[in-house]
N, CA, C and O of each residue as an XYZ file, in Angstrom:
384
protein
N       0.841     -1.177      0.000
C       0.000      0.000      0.000
C       0.887      1.241      0.000
O       1.878      1.303      0.727
N       0.527      2.227     -0.817
C       1.282      3.479     -0.865
C       1.252      4.167      0.499
O       0.324      3.991      1.289
N       2.295      4.953      0.745
C       2.450      5.603      2.045
C       2.873      7.055      1.845
O       3.646      7.363      0.938
N       2.363      7.944      2.694
C       2.648      9.366      2.616
C       3.475      9.802      3.822
O       3.225      9.391      4.955
N       4.470     10.647      3.544
C       5.305     11.222      4.596
C       5.305     12.730      4.421
O       5.569     13.234      3.329
N       5.010     13.449      5.494
C       4.995     14.918      5.492
C       6.004     15.392      6.528
O       5.961     14.983      7.688
N       6.909     16.260      6.093
C       7.898     16.862      6.999
C       7.740     18.370      6.976
O       7.527     18.966      5.920
N       7.847     18.985      8.149
C       7.862     20.446      8.244
C       9.033     20.848      9.126
O       9.187     20.353     10.243
N       9.861     21.761      8.603
C      11.008     22.274      9.364
C      10.771     23.742      9.701
O      10.872     24.594      8.819
N      10.458     24.055     10.958
C      10.298     25.454     11.361
C      11.602     26.219     11.116
O      12.688     25.718     11.410
N      11.489     27.410     10.587
C      12.643     28.282     10.382
C      13.507     27.939      9.189
O      14.501     28.623      8.945
N      13.164     26.896      8.429
C      13.997     26.487      7.295
C      13.725     27.359      6.070
O      12.684     28.006      5.961
N      14.699     27.356      5.150
C      14.639     28.176      3.945
C      14.825     27.317      2.694
O      15.114     26.124      2.790
N      14.662     27.921      1.543
C      14.920     27.258      0.258
C      16.366     26.763      0.185
O      16.621     25.668     -0.315
N      17.302     27.558      0.677
C      18.710     27.152      0.664
C      18.925     25.904      1.524
O      19.674     25.010      1.128
N      18.288     25.828      2.680
C      18.380     24.633      3.526
C      17.826     23.417      2.791
O      18.426     22.342      2.811
N      16.685     23.594      2.147
C      16.055     22.509      1.389
C      16.978     22.008      0.282
O      17.169     20.802      0.129
N      17.548     22.926     -0.484
C      18.422     22.530     -1.593
C      19.639     21.763     -1.093
O      20.075     20.815     -1.746
N      20.197     22.151      0.052
C      21.338     21.434      0.625
C      20.938     20.018      1.023
O      21.686     19.072      0.779
N      19.780     19.866      1.626
C      19.302     18.539      2.027
C      19.066     17.645      0.814
O      19.508     16.497      0.787
N      18.372     18.174     -0.184
C      18.064     17.380     -1.384
C      19.350     16.938     -2.071
O      19.452     15.794     -2.514
N      20.327     17.826     -2.164
C      21.604     17.470     -2.789
C      22.289     16.322     -2.046
O      23.000     15.521     -2.653
N      22.074     16.248     -0.734
C      22.734     15.225      0.081
C      22.002     13.884      0.080
O      22.639     12.846      0.260
N      20.687     13.877     -0.116
C      19.945     12.632      0.084
C      19.172     12.123     -1.134
O      18.694     10.989     -1.116
N      19.037     12.924     -2.183
C      18.354     12.468     -3.394
C      19.374     12.204     -4.486
O      20.392     12.891     -4.562
N      19.112     11.214     -5.336
C      20.002     11.020     -6.480
C      19.883     12.215     -7.431
O      18.813     12.817     -7.513
N      20.942     12.570     -8.143
C      20.888     13.733     -9.046
C      19.729     13.628    -10.050
O      19.613     12.647    -10.783
N      18.890     14.643    -10.063
C      17.810     14.729    -11.034
C      16.696     13.709    -10.889
O      15.910     13.528    -11.818
N      16.608     13.041     -9.751
C      15.573     12.022     -9.623
C      15.093     11.822     -8.210
O      15.434     12.574     -7.298
N      14.300     10.799     -8.052
C      13.749     10.447     -6.747
C      14.469      9.225     -6.190
O      14.966      8.396     -6.953
N      14.528      9.107     -4.873
C      15.082      7.894     -4.274
C      14.248      6.676     -4.669
O      13.071      6.805     -5.004
N      14.857      5.509     -4.629
C      14.159      4.268     -4.950
C      12.932      4.123     -4.053
O      13.020      4.250     -2.832
N      11.801      3.857     -4.673
C      10.564      3.650     -3.930
C       9.717      4.896     -3.755
O       8.560      4.799     -3.347
N      10.272      6.077     -4.056
C       9.491      7.314     -3.932
C       8.846      7.604     -5.282
O       9.514      7.568     -6.315
N       7.543      7.892     -5.272
C       6.828      8.145     -6.519
C       6.423      9.600     -6.704
O       6.022      9.998     -7.797
N       6.526     10.395     -5.646
C       6.071     11.784     -5.702
C       6.826     12.584     -4.646
O       7.073     12.102     -3.540
N       7.186     13.815     -5.006
C       7.873     14.699     -4.060
C       7.419     16.122     -4.360
O       7.518     16.579     -5.499
N       6.928     16.812     -3.358
C       6.553     18.220     -3.485
C       7.097     18.959     -2.273
O       7.073     18.439     -1.157
N       7.587     20.173     -2.496
C       8.164     20.948     -1.393
C       7.968     22.432     -1.647
O       7.886     22.881     -2.790
N       7.896     23.181     -0.555
C       7.790     24.621     -0.687
C       7.761     25.293      0.671
O       7.589     24.654      1.709
N       7.938     26.625      0.626
C       7.924     27.371      1.881
C       6.511     27.409      2.459
O       5.527     27.579      1.740
N       6.445     27.246      3.770
C       5.171     27.335      4.474
C       5.263     28.456      5.490
O       6.180     29.276      5.444
N       4.321     28.487      6.396
C       4.341     29.515      7.433
C       5.565     29.326      8.310
O       5.626     28.396      9.114
N       6.540     30.213      8.150
C       7.743     30.229      8.986
C       8.531     28.928      8.936
O       9.056     28.476      9.954
N       8.614     28.322      7.745
C       9.391     27.098      7.615
C       9.254     26.487      6.239
O       8.812     27.148      5.300
N       9.635     25.220      6.117
C       9.619     24.525      4.838
C       8.875     23.210      4.968
O       9.063     22.475      5.938
N       8.025     22.911      3.983
C       7.160     21.742      4.010
C       7.507     20.808      2.846
O       7.685     21.259      1.715
N       7.603     19.513      3.127
C       7.860     18.503      2.103
C       6.811     17.403      2.244
O       6.536     16.923      3.344
N       6.235     17.016      1.110
C       5.301     15.901      1.059
C       5.868     14.882      0.083
O       6.188     15.222     -1.057
N       5.992     13.642      0.522
C       6.467     12.596     -0.375
C       5.512     11.407     -0.325
O       4.890     11.124      0.699
N       5.418     10.724     -1.460
C       4.607      9.515     -1.565
C       5.547      8.376     -1.918
O       6.408      8.496     -2.789
N       5.357      7.277     -1.222
C       6.214      6.105     -1.361
C       5.399      4.916     -1.828
O       4.199      4.840     -1.565
N       6.047      3.980     -2.522
C       5.371      2.764     -2.969
C       4.815      1.974     -1.793
O       3.790      1.303     -1.914
N       5.500      2.059     -0.650
C       5.080      1.309      0.542
C       5.723      1.926      1.780
O       6.646      2.734      1.677
N       5.231      1.542      2.931
C       5.834      1.963      4.196
C       7.262      1.429      4.289
O       8.146      2.120      4.796
N       7.497      0.214      3.809
C       8.846     -0.361      3.826
C       9.818      0.479      3.000
O      10.953      0.698      3.424
N       9.390      0.954      1.822
C      10.256      1.784      0.981
C      10.590      3.092      1.697
O      11.733      3.548      1.671
N       9.588      3.687      2.333
C       9.821      4.922      3.104
C      10.806      4.664      4.245
O      11.753      5.427      4.435
N      10.581      3.597      4.996
C      11.459      3.269      6.125
C      12.901      3.041      5.678
O      13.836      3.492      6.340
N      13.083      2.340      4.551
C      14.447      2.108      4.047
C      15.138      3.431      3.736
O      16.306      3.612      4.083
N      14.431      4.362      3.083
C      15.025      5.662      2.773
C      15.365      6.423      4.054
O      16.480      6.921      4.206
N      14.417      6.509      4.960
C      14.638      7.266      6.200
C      15.805      6.679      6.993
O      16.686      7.415      7.436
N      15.814      5.365      7.171
C      16.827      4.723      8.018
C      18.182      4.529      7.342
O      19.217      4.603      8.005
N      18.188      4.282      6.034
C      19.432      3.969      5.336
C      20.074      5.166      4.642
O      21.275      5.154      4.370
N      19.276      6.208      4.351
C      19.801      7.356      3.593
C      19.650      8.666      4.376
O      20.637      9.349      4.650
N      18.424      9.004      4.728
C      18.151     10.319      5.329
C      18.826     10.501      6.691
O      19.587     11.450      6.882
N      18.557      9.613      7.622
C      19.121      9.779      8.967
C      20.649      9.692      8.992
O      21.276     10.505      9.671
N      21.283      8.742      8.282
C      22.743      8.696      8.300
C      23.402      9.949      7.700
O      24.551     10.253      8.021
N      22.690     10.669      6.840
C      23.258     11.867      6.208
C      23.213     13.094      7.118
O      23.832     14.114      6.813
N      22.492     13.004      8.221
C      22.313     14.165      9.110
C      23.471     14.318     10.084
O      24.038     13.314     10.514
N      23.834     15.528     10.442
C      23.329     16.779      9.889
C      24.002     17.092      8.555
O      25.174     16.777      8.349
N      23.256     17.706      7.668
C      23.763     18.142      6.369
C      24.281     19.561      6.515
O      23.574     20.423      7.036
N      25.498     19.820      6.067
C      26.051     21.176      6.107
C      25.152     22.093      5.287
O      24.926     21.845      4.102
N      24.645     23.137      5.904
C      23.739     24.068      5.238
C      22.307     23.581      5.184
O      21.445     24.256      4.621
N      22.038     22.417      5.761
C      20.700     21.827      5.718
C      19.767     22.410      6.747
O      20.005     23.489      7.289
N      18.708     21.688      7.006
C      17.668     22.171      7.909
C      18.207     22.393      9.317
O      18.865     21.521      9.885
N      17.918     23.591      9.886
C      18.520     23.979     11.160
C      17.790     23.518     12.411
O      18.359     23.572     13.502
N      16.571     23.075     12.290
C      15.770     22.768     13.477
C      15.217     21.354     13.388
O      15.166     20.776     12.303
N      14.807     20.796     14.510
C      14.180     19.474     14.462
C      12.933     19.481     13.573
O      12.233     20.490     13.476
N      12.672     18.368     12.942
C      11.549     18.236     12.022
C      10.271     17.862     12.768
O      10.304     17.201     13.806
N       9.159     18.298     12.216
C       7.842     17.849     12.645
C       7.376     16.887     11.557
O       7.225     17.288     10.403
N       7.147     15.628     11.908
C       6.799     14.604     10.919
C       5.405     14.048     11.144
O       4.932     13.919     12.273
N       4.767     13.725     10.030
C       3.500     13.005     10.051
C       3.557     12.014      8.898
O       4.141     12.303      7.854
N       2.946     10.837      9.086
C       2.895      9.860      8.015
C       1.601      9.087      8.105
O       0.982      9.000      9.165
N       1.191      8.515      6.953
C      -0.064      7.769      6.928
C      -0.111      6.882      5.698
O       0.485      7.205      4.670
N      -0.822      5.759      5.801
C      -1.078      4.989      4.593
C      -2.005      5.796      3.690
O      -2.857      6.541      4.176
N      -1.842      5.651      2.397
C      -2.691      6.383      1.457
C      -3.893      5.511      1.106
O      -3.745      4.404      0.587
N      -5.077      6.027      1.396
C      -6.296      5.290      1.082
C      -6.968      5.851     -0.169
O      -7.871      5.225     -0.723
N      -6.527      7.035     -0.616
C      -7.080      7.630     -1.822
C      -6.039      8.568     -2.411
O      -5.509      9.428     -1.707
N      -5.744      8.411     -3.687
C      -4.765      9.257     -4.360
C      -5.316      9.640     -5.726
O      -5.500      8.781     -6.588
N      -5.577     10.920     -5.923
C      -6.044     11.417     -7.206
C      -4.870     12.014     -7.964
O      -4.002     12.648     -7.364
N      -4.837     11.819     -9.260
C      -3.837     12.453    -10.110
C      -4.557     13.075    -11.300
O      -5.655     12.656    -11.666
N      -3.927     14.073    -11.894
C      -4.507     14.715    -13.071
C      -4.433     13.758    -14.250
O      -3.458     13.022    -14.401
N      -5.454     13.772    -15.073
C      -5.455     12.946    -16.276
C      -4.758     13.706    -17.397
O      -4.950     14.911    -17.556
N      -3.954     12.996    -18.169
C      -3.261     13.600    -19.305
C      -4.278     14.001    -20.363
O      -5.282     13.322    -20.577
N      -3.988     15.141    -21.028
C      -4.811     15.555    -22.158
C      -5.894     16.424    -21.742
O      -6.686     16.866    -22.574
């Protein structure tokens, strides 16, 4: 079952986000098992939403890639606020 992960970093900036992505994502692509990634500035911080093929794929990325890379020089300065959930409904735009 697909799984959603939402991260919010209070006080973070676009520059912090770019440093993190450079450290943990493959160049020009998504990590294995990730099918969707959206990010942008929110109220006084930075918000990232990712969709994974499964909870196992998300866990492998978090435990094997994301956490070992921390702290990233120039990356997010504050502890993250995380939420995650299984996806029970996912709408996408139809082509054309």
